[in-house]
PyMOL CGO cylinders between C-alpha atoms (Angstrom):
from pymol import cmd
from pymol.cgo import CYLINDER

trace = [
    CYLINDER, 116.46, 123.48, 100.96, 119.02, 122.68, 103.04, 0.3, 1, 1, 1, 1, 1, 1,
    CYLINDER, 119.02, 122.68, 103.04, 121.01, 119.51, 104.91, 0.3, 1, 1, 1, 1, 1, 1,
    CYLINDER, 121.01, 119.51, 104.91, 123.45, 120.39, 107.97, 0.3, 1, 1, 1, 1, 1, 1,
    CYLINDER, 123.45, 120.39, 107.97, 124.19, 117.47, 110.51, 0.3, 1, 1, 1, 1, 1, 1,
    CYLINDER, 124.19, 117.47, 110.51, 121.53, 118.51, 113.49, 0.3, 1, 1, 1, 1, 1, 1,
    CYLINDER, 121.53, 118.51, 113.49, 123.13, 120.73, 116.84, 0.3, 1, 1, 1, 1, 1, 1,
    CYLINDER, 123.13, 120.73, 116.84, 122.32, 120.70, 119.65, 0.3, 1, 1, 1, 1, 1, 1,
    CYLINDER, 122.32, 120.70, 119.65, 119.65, 124.15, 119.56, 0.3, 1, 1, 1, 1, 1, 1,
    CYLINDER, 119.65, 124.15, 119.56, 118.04, 121.59, 116.74, 0.3, 1, 1, 1, 1, 1, 1,
    CYLINDER, 118.04, 121.59, 116.74, 117.11, 118.71, 119.25, 0.3, 1, 1, 1, 1, 1, 1,
    CYLINDER, 117.11, 118.71, 119.25, 113.17, 119.52, 120.86, 0.3, 1, 1, 1, 1, 1, 1,
    CYLINDER, 113.17, 119.52, 120.86, 112.10, 120.79, 117.09, 0.3, 1, 1, 1, 1, 1, 1,
    CYLINDER, 112.10, 120.79, 117.09, 113.35, 117.16, 115.56, 0.3, 1, 1, 1, 1, 1, 1,
    CYLINDER, 113.35, 117.16, 115.56, 111.80, 115.55, 118.28, 0.3, 1, 1, 1, 1, 1, 1,
    CYLINDER, 111.80, 115.55, 118.28, 108.03, 117.17, 117.29, 0.3, 1, 1, 1, 1, 1, 1,
    CYLINDER, 108.03, 117.17, 117.29, 108.94, 116.10, 113.82, 0.3, 1, 1, 1, 1, 1, 1,
    CYLINDER, 108.94, 116.10, 113.82, 109.99, 112.07, 114.43, 0.3, 1, 1, 1, 1, 1, 1,
    CYLINDER, 109.99, 112.07, 114.43, 106.41, 112.39, 117.31, 0.3, 1, 1, 1, 1, 1, 1,
    CYLINDER, 106.41, 112.39, 117.31, 104.38, 114.20, 114.75, 0.3, 1, 1, 1, 1, 1, 1,
    CYLINDER, 104.38, 114.20, 114.75, 105.31, 111.45, 112.28, 0.3, 1, 1, 1, 1, 1, 1,
    CYLINDER, 105.31, 111.45, 112.28, 105.09, 108.36, 114.54, 0.3, 1, 1, 1, 1, 1, 1,
    CYLINDER, 105.09, 108.36, 114.54, 101.28, 109.72, 115.46, 0.3, 1, 1, 1, 1, 1, 1,
    CYLINDER, 101.28, 109.72, 115.46, 100.55, 110.07, 111.54, 0.3, 1, 1, 1, 1, 1, 1,
    CYLINDER, 100.55, 110.07, 111.54, 101.39, 106.50, 110.91, 0.3, 1, 1, 1, 1, 1, 1,
    CYLINDER, 101.39, 106.50, 110.91, 100.68, 105.23, 114.61, 0.3, 1, 1, 1, 1, 1, 1,
    CYLINDER, 100.68, 105.23, 114.61, 103.39, 104.63, 115.39, 0.3, 1, 1, 1, 1, 1, 1,
    CYLINDER, 103.39, 104.63, 115.39, 103.49, 106.32, 119.07, 0.3, 1, 1, 1, 1, 1, 1,
    CYLINDER, 103.49, 106.32, 119.07, 103.55, 102.77, 120.68, 0.3, 1, 1, 1, 1, 1, 1,
    CYLINDER, 103.55, 102.77, 120.68, 105.66, 100.41, 123.31, 0.3, 1, 1, 1, 1, 1, 1,
    CYLINDER, 105.66, 100.41, 123.31, 108.52, 98.87, 121.03, 0.3, 1, 1, 1, 1, 1, 1,
    CYLINDER, 108.52, 98.87, 121.03, 109.45, 102.04, 119.05, 0.3, 1, 1, 1, 1, 1, 1,
    CYLINDER, 109.45, 102.04, 119.05, 111.47, 104.83, 118.30, 0.3, 1, 1, 1, 1, 1, 1,
    CYLINDER, 111.47, 104.83, 118.30, 108.60, 106.42, 120.29, 0.3, 1, 1, 1, 1, 1, 1,
    CYLINDER, 108.60, 106.42, 120.29, 110.31, 105.34, 123.56, 0.3, 1, 1, 1, 1, 1, 1,
    CYLINDER, 110.31, 105.34, 123.56, 113.59, 105.69, 122.81, 0.3, 1, 1, 1, 1, 1, 1,
    CYLINDER, 113.59, 105.69, 122.81, 115.55, 107.71, 125.81, 0.3, 1, 1, 1, 1, 1, 1,
    CYLINDER, 115.55, 107.71, 125.81, 117.87, 109.60, 123.89, 0.3, 1, 1, 1, 1, 1, 1,
    CYLINDER, 117.87, 109.60, 123.89, 114.89, 110.93, 120.92, 0.3, 1, 1, 1, 1, 1, 1,
    CYLINDER, 114.89, 110.93, 120.92, 115.11, 114.54, 123.36, 0.3, 1, 1, 1, 1, 1, 1,
    CYLINDER, 115.11, 114.54, 123.36, 118.96, 114.54, 123.06, 0.3, 1, 1, 1, 1, 1, 1,
    CYLINDER, 118.96, 114.54, 123.06, 119.51, 113.22, 119.74, 0.3, 1, 1, 1, 1, 1, 1,
    CYLINDER, 119.51, 113.22, 119.74, 122.76, 116.05, 118.92, 0.3, 1, 1, 1, 1, 1, 1,
    CYLINDER, 122.76, 116.05, 118.92, 124.42, 114.15, 121.69, 0.3, 1, 1, 1, 1, 1, 1,
    CYLINDER, 124.42, 114.15, 121.69, 123.87, 110.39, 120.82, 0.3, 1, 1, 1, 1, 1, 1,
    CYLINDER, 123.87, 110.39, 120.82, 124.74, 111.34, 117.61, 0.3, 1, 1, 1, 1, 1, 1,
    CYLINDER, 124.74, 111.34, 117.61, 128.41, 111.33, 118.61, 0.3, 1, 1, 1, 1, 1, 1,
    CYLINDER, 128.41, 111.33, 118.61, 132.09, 109.55, 117.91, 0.3, 1, 1, 1, 1, 1, 1,
    CYLINDER, 132.09, 109.55, 117.91, 132.93, 107.54, 115.09, 0.3, 1, 1, 1, 1, 1, 1,
    CYLINDER, 132.93, 107.54, 115.09, 130.37, 106.19, 112.93, 0.3, 1, 1, 1, 1, 1, 1,
    CYLINDER, 130.37, 106.19, 112.93, 127.82, 107.98, 114.22, 0.3, 1, 1, 1, 1, 1, 1,
    CYLINDER, 127.82, 107.98, 114.22, 125.45, 110.79, 112.62, 0.3, 1, 1, 1, 1, 1, 1,
    CYLINDER, 125.45, 110.79, 112.62, 122.76, 113.02, 111.16, 0.3, 1, 1, 1, 1, 1, 1,
    CYLINDER, 122.76, 113.02, 111.16, 121.94, 115.15, 109.40, 0.3, 1, 1, 1, 1, 1, 1,
    CYLINDER, 121.94, 115.15, 109.40, 118.69, 117.68, 109.02, 0.3, 1, 1, 1, 1, 1, 1,
    CYLINDER, 118.69, 117.68, 109.02, 116.29, 119.75, 106.41, 0.3, 1, 1, 1, 1, 1, 1,
    CYLINDER, 116.29, 119.75, 106.41, 116.07, 122.95, 106.69, 0.3, 1, 1, 1, 1, 1, 1,
    CYLINDER, 116.07, 122.95, 106.69, 113.74, 125.22, 104.84, 0.3, 1, 1, 1, 1, 1, 1,
    CYLINDER, 113.74, 125.22, 104.84, 112.69, 128.60, 105.15, 0.3, 1, 1, 1, 1, 1, 1,
    CYLINDER, 112.69, 128.60, 105.15, 114.88, 128.50, 108.51, 0.3, 1, 1, 1, 1, 1, 1,
    CYLINDER, 114.88, 128.50, 108.51, 112.39, 125.68, 109.66, 0.3, 1, 1, 1, 1, 1, 1,
    CYLINDER, 112.39, 125.68, 109.66, 113.49, 122.32, 110.42, 0.3, 1, 1, 1, 1, 1, 1,
    CYLINDER, 113.49, 122.32, 110.42, 111.61, 119.64, 108.31, 0.3, 1, 1, 1, 1, 1, 1,
    CYLINDER, 111.61, 119.64, 108.31, 112.68, 116.43, 109.02, 0.3, 1, 1, 1, 1, 1, 1,
    CYLINDER, 112.68, 116.43, 109.02, 116.24, 114.49, 109.01, 0.3, 1, 1, 1, 1, 1, 1,
    CYLINDER, 116.24, 114.49, 109.01, 118.14, 110.50, 109.35, 0.3, 1, 1, 1, 1, 1, 1,
    CYLINDER, 118.14, 110.50, 109.35, 120.60, 109.51, 111.00, 0.3, 1, 1, 1, 1, 1, 1,
    CYLINDER, 120.60, 109.51, 111.00, 123.73, 106.79, 110.69, 0.3, 1, 1, 1, 1, 1, 1,
    CYLINDER, 123.73, 106.79, 110.69, 124.17, 104.59, 113.77, 0.3, 1, 1, 1, 1, 1, 1,
    CYLINDER, 124.17, 104.59, 113.77, 126.51, 100.94, 114.41, 0.3, 1, 1, 1, 1, 1, 1,
    CYLINDER, 126.51, 100.94, 114.41, 123.69, 98.11, 114.51, 0.3, 1, 1, 1, 1, 1, 1,
    CYLINDER, 123.69, 98.11, 114.51, 124.01, 96.41, 117.69, 0.3, 1, 1, 1, 1, 1, 1,
    CYLINDER, 124.01, 96.41, 117.69, 127.37, 98.20, 118.50, 0.3, 1, 1, 1, 1, 1, 1,
    CYLINDER, 127.37, 98.20, 118.50, 128.22, 96.32, 114.91, 0.3, 1, 1, 1, 1, 1, 1,
    CYLINDER, 128.22, 96.32, 114.91, 131.34, 97.29, 113.34, 0.3, 1, 1, 1, 1, 1, 1,
    CYLINDER, 131.34, 97.29, 113.34, 130.16, 96.23, 109.88, 0.3, 1, 1, 1, 1, 1, 1,
    CYLINDER, 130.16, 96.23, 109.88, 126.01, 96.88, 109.98, 0.3, 1, 1, 1, 1, 1, 1,
    CYLINDER, 126.01, 96.88, 109.98, 125.10, 100.31, 110.33, 0.3, 1, 1, 1, 1, 1, 1,
    CYLINDER, 125.10, 100.31, 110.33, 121.74, 101.26, 111.25, 0.3, 1, 1, 1, 1, 1, 1,
    CYLINDER, 121.74, 101.26, 111.25, 119.25, 104.34, 108.77, 0.3, 1, 1, 1, 1, 1, 1,
    CYLINDER, 119.25, 104.34, 108.77, 117.76, 105.54, 111.40, 0.3, 1, 1, 1, 1, 1, 1,
    CYLINDER, 117.76, 105.54, 111.40, 114.91, 108.24, 112.68, 0.3, 1, 1, 1, 1, 1, 1,
    CYLINDER, 114.91, 108.24, 112.68, 114.45, 108.94, 109.19, 0.3, 1, 1, 1, 1, 1, 1,
    CYLINDER, 114.45, 108.94, 109.19, 111.47, 110.92, 109.15, 0.3, 1, 1, 1, 1, 1, 1,
    CYLINDER, 111.47, 110.92, 109.15, 110.13, 114.45, 107.67, 0.3, 1, 1, 1, 1, 1, 1,
    CYLINDER, 110.13, 114.45, 107.67, 106.76, 116.73, 108.02, 0.3, 1, 1, 1, 1, 1, 1,
    CYLINDER, 106.76, 116.73, 108.02, 103.78, 115.87, 104.84, 0.3, 1, 1, 1, 1, 1, 1,
    CYLINDER, 103.78, 115.87, 104.84, 105.20, 119.42, 103.07, 0.3, 1, 1, 1, 1, 1, 1,
    CYLINDER, 105.20, 119.42, 103.07, 108.71, 118.07, 102.59, 0.3, 1, 1, 1, 1, 1, 1,
    CYLINDER, 108.71, 118.07, 102.59, 107.84, 114.36, 101.59, 0.3, 1, 1, 1, 1, 1, 1,
    CYLINDER, 107.84, 114.36, 101.59, 108.38, 114.16, 97.81, 0.3, 1, 1, 1, 1, 1, 1,
    CYLINDER, 108.38, 114.16, 97.81, 110.19, 117.28, 97.02, 0.3, 1, 1, 1, 1, 1, 1,
    CYLINDER, 110.19, 117.28, 97.02, 113.48, 115.50, 96.65, 0.3, 1, 1, 1, 1, 1, 1,
    CYLINDER, 113.48, 115.50, 96.65, 114.51, 115.80, 100.41, 0.3, 1, 1, 1, 1, 1, 1,
    CYLINDER, 114.51, 115.80, 100.41, 114.71, 112.02, 101.44, 0.3, 1, 1, 1, 1, 1, 1,
    CYLINDER, 114.71, 112.02, 101.44, 116.49, 111.58, 98.20, 0.3, 1, 1, 1, 1, 1, 1,
    CYLINDER, 116.49, 111.58, 98.20, 119.32, 113.49, 99.47, 0.3, 1, 1, 1, 1, 1, 1,
    CYLINDER, 119.32, 113.49, 99.47, 119.22, 112.46, 102.86, 0.3, 1, 1, 1, 1, 1, 1,
    CYLINDER, 119.22, 112.46, 102.86, 119.60, 108.82, 102.20, 0.3, 1, 1, 1, 1, 1, 1,
    CYLINDER, 119.60, 108.82, 102.20, 122.40, 109.72, 100.29, 0.3, 1, 1, 1, 1, 1, 1,
    CYLINDER, 122.40, 109.72, 100.29, 123.86, 111.46, 102.55, 0.3, 1, 1, 1, 1, 1, 1,
    CYLINDER, 123.86, 111.46, 102.55, 123.77, 109.41, 105.67, 0.3, 1, 1, 1, 1, 1, 1,
    CYLINDER, 123.77, 109.41, 105.67, 124.57, 106.39, 102.85, 0.3, 1, 1, 1, 1, 1, 1,
    CYLINDER, 124.57, 106.39, 102.85, 127.71, 108.29, 101.50, 0.3, 1, 1, 1, 1, 1, 1,
    CYLINDER, 127.71, 108.29, 101.50, 128.55, 108.43, 105.12, 0.3, 1, 1, 1, 1, 1, 1,
    CYLINDER, 128.55, 108.43, 105.12, 128.40, 104.62, 106.19, 0.3, 1, 1, 1, 1, 1, 1,
    CYLINDER, 128.40, 104.62, 106.19, 130.15, 103.32, 103.02, 0.3, 1, 1, 1, 1, 1, 1,
    CYLINDER, 130.15, 103.32, 103.02, 132.94, 105.22, 104.63, 0.3, 1, 1, 1, 1, 1, 1,
    CYLINDER, 132.94, 105.22, 104.63, 132.72, 103.62, 108.38, 0.3, 1, 1, 1, 1, 1, 1,
    CYLINDER, 132.72, 103.62, 108.38, 130.62, 99.82, 107.41, 0.3, 1, 1, 1, 1, 1, 1,
    CYLINDER, 130.62, 99.82, 107.41, 130.06, 97.27, 104.78, 0.3, 1, 1, 1, 1, 1, 1,
    CYLINDER, 130.06, 97.27, 104.78, 126.25, 96.97, 105.05, 0.3, 1, 1, 1, 1, 1, 1,
    CYLINDER, 126.25, 96.97, 105.05, 123.20, 99.54, 106.25, 0.3, 1, 1, 1, 1, 1, 1,
    CYLINDER, 123.20, 99.54, 106.25, 120.69, 97.89, 108.00, 0.3, 1, 1, 1, 1, 1, 1,
    CYLINDER, 120.69, 97.89, 108.00, 116.87, 99.64, 108.71, 0.3, 1, 1, 1, 1, 1, 1,
    CYLINDER, 116.87, 99.64, 108.71, 113.69, 99.02, 110.53, 0.3, 1, 1, 1, 1, 1, 1,
    CYLINDER, 113.69, 99.02, 110.53, 110.20, 101.07, 109.85, 0.3, 1, 1, 1, 1, 1, 1,
    CYLINDER, 110.20, 101.07, 109.85, 106.53, 99.73, 109.07, 0.3, 1, 1, 1, 1, 1, 1,
    CYLINDER, 106.53, 99.73, 109.07, 104.77, 98.32, 107.51, 0.3, 1, 1, 1, 1, 1, 1,
    CYLINDER, 104.77, 98.32, 107.51, 102.01, 100.94, 107.28, 0.3, 1, 1, 1, 1, 1, 1,
    CYLINDER, 102.01, 100.94, 107.28, 104.16, 103.62, 106.38, 0.3, 1, 1, 1, 1, 1, 1,
    CYLINDER, 104.16, 103.62, 106.38, 103.80, 102.47, 102.39, 0.3, 1, 1, 1, 1, 1, 1,
    CYLINDER, 103.80, 102.47, 102.39, 105.46, 104.98, 100.74, 0.3, 1, 1, 1, 1, 1, 1,
    CYLINDER, 105.46, 104.98, 100.74, 109.06, 104.59, 102.75, 0.3, 1, 1, 1, 1, 1, 1,
    CYLINDER, 109.06, 104.59, 102.75, 108.76, 101.55, 101.93, 0.3, 1, 1, 1, 1, 1, 1,
    CYLINDER, 108.76, 101.55, 101.93, 108.65, 101.46, 98.49, 0.3, 1, 1, 1, 1, 1, 1,
    CYLINDER, 108.65, 101.46, 98.49, 111.34, 104.57, 98.93, 0.3, 1, 1, 1, 1, 1, 1,
    CYLINDER, 111.34, 104.57, 98.93, 113.54, 102.27, 100.29, 0.3, 1, 1, 1, 1, 1, 1,
    CYLINDER, 113.54, 102.27, 100.29, 113.29, 98.76, 97.58, 0.3, 1, 1, 1, 1, 1, 1,
    CYLINDER, 113.29, 98.76, 97.58, 114.17, 101.60, 95.32, 0.3, 1, 1, 1, 1, 1, 1,
    CYLINDER, 114.17, 101.60, 95.32, 117.07, 103.08, 96.95, 0.3, 1, 1, 1, 1, 1, 1,
    CYLINDER, 117.07, 103.08, 96.95, 118.59, 99.34, 96.61, 0.3, 1, 1, 1, 1, 1, 1,
    CYLINDER, 118.59, 99.34, 96.61, 117.32, 98.12, 100.26, 0.3, 1, 1, 1, 1, 1, 1,
    CYLINDER, 117.32, 98.12, 100.26, 116.68, 94.33, 100.01, 0.3, 1, 1, 1, 1, 1, 1,
    CYLINDER, 116.68, 94.33, 100.01, 113.05, 93.13, 102.21, 0.3, 1, 1, 1, 1, 1, 1,
    CYLINDER, 113.05, 93.13, 102.21, 114.58, 90.65, 105.06, 0.3, 1, 1, 1, 1, 1, 1,
    CYLINDER, 114.58, 90.65, 105.06, 111.85, 88.07, 106.62, 0.3, 1, 1, 1, 1, 1, 1,
    CYLINDER, 111.85, 88.07, 106.62, 112.60, 89.00, 110.20, 0.3, 1, 1, 1, 1, 1, 1,
    CYLINDER, 112.60, 89.00, 110.20, 114.92, 91.63, 111.96, 0.3, 1, 1, 1, 1, 1, 1,
    CYLINDER, 114.92, 91.63, 111.96, 118.63, 91.19, 112.81, 0.3, 1, 1, 1, 1, 1, 1,
    CYLINDER, 118.63, 91.19, 112.81, 119.34, 90.05, 115.75, 0.3, 1, 1, 1, 1, 1, 1,
    CYLINDER, 119.34, 90.05, 115.75, 119.95, 92.85, 118.28, 0.3, 1, 1, 1, 1, 1, 1,
    CYLINDER, 119.95, 92.85, 118.28, 116.96, 94.87, 117.90, 0.3, 1, 1, 1, 1, 1, 1,
    CYLINDER, 116.96, 94.87, 117.90, 115.81, 97.10, 120.18, 0.3, 1, 1, 1, 1, 1, 1,
    CYLINDER, 115.81, 97.10, 120.18, 112.28, 97.75, 118.44, 0.3, 1, 1, 1, 1, 1, 1,
    CYLINDER, 112.28, 97.75, 118.44, 110.05, 94.81, 118.44, 0.3, 1, 1, 1, 1, 1, 1,
    CYLINDER, 110.05, 94.81, 118.44, 107.07, 96.91, 117.18, 0.3, 1, 1, 1, 1, 1, 1,
    CYLINDER, 107.07, 96.91, 117.18, 108.29, 97.59, 113.90, 0.3, 1, 1, 1, 1, 1, 1,
    CYLINDER, 108.29, 97.59, 113.90, 107.34, 94.92, 110.85, 0.3, 1, 1, 1, 1, 1, 1,
    CYLINDER, 107.34, 94.92, 110.85, 109.57, 95.57, 107.78, 0.3, 1, 1, 1, 1, 1, 1,
    CYLINDER, 109.57, 95.57, 107.78, 113.24, 95.33, 107.59, 0.3, 1, 1, 1, 1, 1, 1,
    CYLINDER, 113.24, 95.33, 107.59, 115.49, 95.56, 105.25, 0.3, 1, 1, 1, 1, 1, 1,
    CYLINDER, 115.49, 95.56, 105.25, 119.39, 95.73, 104.21, 0.3, 1, 1, 1, 1, 1, 1,
    CYLINDER, 119.39, 95.73, 104.21, 121.47, 97.16, 101.76, 0.3, 1, 1, 1, 1, 1, 1,
    CYLINDER, 121.47, 97.16, 101.76, 125.31, 96.62, 100.74, 0.3, 1, 1, 1, 1, 1, 1,
    CYLINDER, 125.31, 96.62, 100.74, 127.27, 99.62, 100.96, 0.3, 1, 1, 1, 1, 1, 1,
    CYLINDER, 127.27, 99.62, 100.96, 130.07, 97.61, 98.87, 0.3, 1, 1, 1, 1, 1, 1,
    CYLINDER, 130.07, 97.61, 98.87, 130.35, 97.36, 95.19, 0.3, 1, 1, 1, 1, 1, 1,
    CYLINDER, 130.35, 97.36, 95.19, 129.86, 94.68, 94.16, 0.3, 1, 1, 1, 1, 1, 1,
]
cmd.load_cgo(trace, "trace")
């Protein structure tokens, strides 16, 4: 298993992976990543300071990925974005490796990491709590994904 930064030639396959995961969990609707304008060109979206996206590759096949970007133009809070893995990659440790790489990168640019997801993604919710994310009762102001119903935040600074 290899984890590397997203390349432009990965865009189409990554969009397919994300859309298939969203369909699997009932997320193919308005107010979710399903409608993000950037979904077909994520390598272009994740450019610049404080933005990055990583993908998991195994046997030459892209299995998913995750990204970090500023939340609502904040310089202190980032968002863990579009963390999706195909079913065959779940439970393999790929998500943990992706998350650790993303959080290490985020800690160099931000103080906190926010994320939004769906309650129907039960394993993902357990994974985020296990990895130090604290559940919130409502989204942070400025959220664009109004259909999400689970929100988390984690400090990126040592206490």
